[in-house]
C-alpha positions, 0 to 999 in steps of 0.5 A: 589657286590659293591666295597665300600661294599667289601672294608668295609668288608675287613677293618673290618677284619683288626680290625680297625673299628667295625661292625657298624662303617663306614670307612672314604672316604679316607680309601675307596679310599685307599682300591680301589687302593689296590684292583686294585693292587691286581687284576692286580697281581692276573691276571698274575697268570694263575690259577686265570684267570677264562676264557681266551679271545678267538679272531679271526684275519685275516691274509694276505698272505706274512705277518708274523709279526703283531702288537697287541693293540689299533690301531694295525694290531690286534686292541684289548686290548693287551694280556700279554700272548697267551695261545693257538692258531691255524690257520684256512685255506680257506678249514676250516682246522685247524693247531695248533700252537706251542707257542714259549716262548722266542725270541731266538727260533724264532730268530734261524729260518734261513729263516723266509720268507719261505711261507706255512701254519704257525705252529709256533707263537712267541708273544712279549708283548711289550708296547704299541703294542705287536708283533706277529711273525709267521712261516711259513709266510702265503701263503694265507689269513687265520684266526688266533684264539687264547685264550689269557690272558687279563689284568683286567679292572681297577675298576673305582670307589668304586661304581662300581659293580663287577661280578665274578664267584662263590668263588671270593667274599670270596677270594677278601674279605679276600685277600684284608684285607691281602693286606691292613693291612700293611697300618694300621700298622697291621697284619691280624689274623692267621684265616683271613690269612688261609682263604685268602690262602684257598679261593685263592687255591679253585679258582685255583683248579677250574680254572686249566684245565685237559688235557684229551688226547694228540694226535700226528698228523703227520706234526703238533704239538700235540693237547691237548683236554680239557675235560672242553672245552665242 
């Protein structure tokens, strides 16, 4: 799907141009900006993310805080949220990490330098480098593996070809029309609004993982096994 074709299709749904009319270049550029803003908003919603990015990082014994981002200790695109994570030790044993949602819970740990196998992770996605805090402090070199939400790369030009899983093209076309309509002083038709909502809902339903079972492991936090993980 070429971005310019997507924008033209969305503009036609607004009703400002007929099927045989070509929108002027400035309208295509406005559509590109609207698309980038819409994608940025979509991918803050977990159910609109079709795949969390899986990555592995080396941990150093005695170090419990790591920067994340370009040129950080974890040199990768800074995620805006960590979905799940585990530690793999030198014996290839895995420990699921509890992901803390706020700094206050991490701050409540009295002695953060206690060493052992980490079982708690707090992630602070500050700009421009995020920070990962672990407890316990690793007592040996090990590996941190996580699934993280990453920002969608901005679409550079209207000539860019987009590749998404099935279902996204329809949702992009109709929701972009809803996004752009106010710039033309218009509202989309009720039919277009309904399709925009429903196509987005279909994607969310497909992307939501269903937990299969939960096992409590002594000394660890519960593991959630995902039937969609394969």
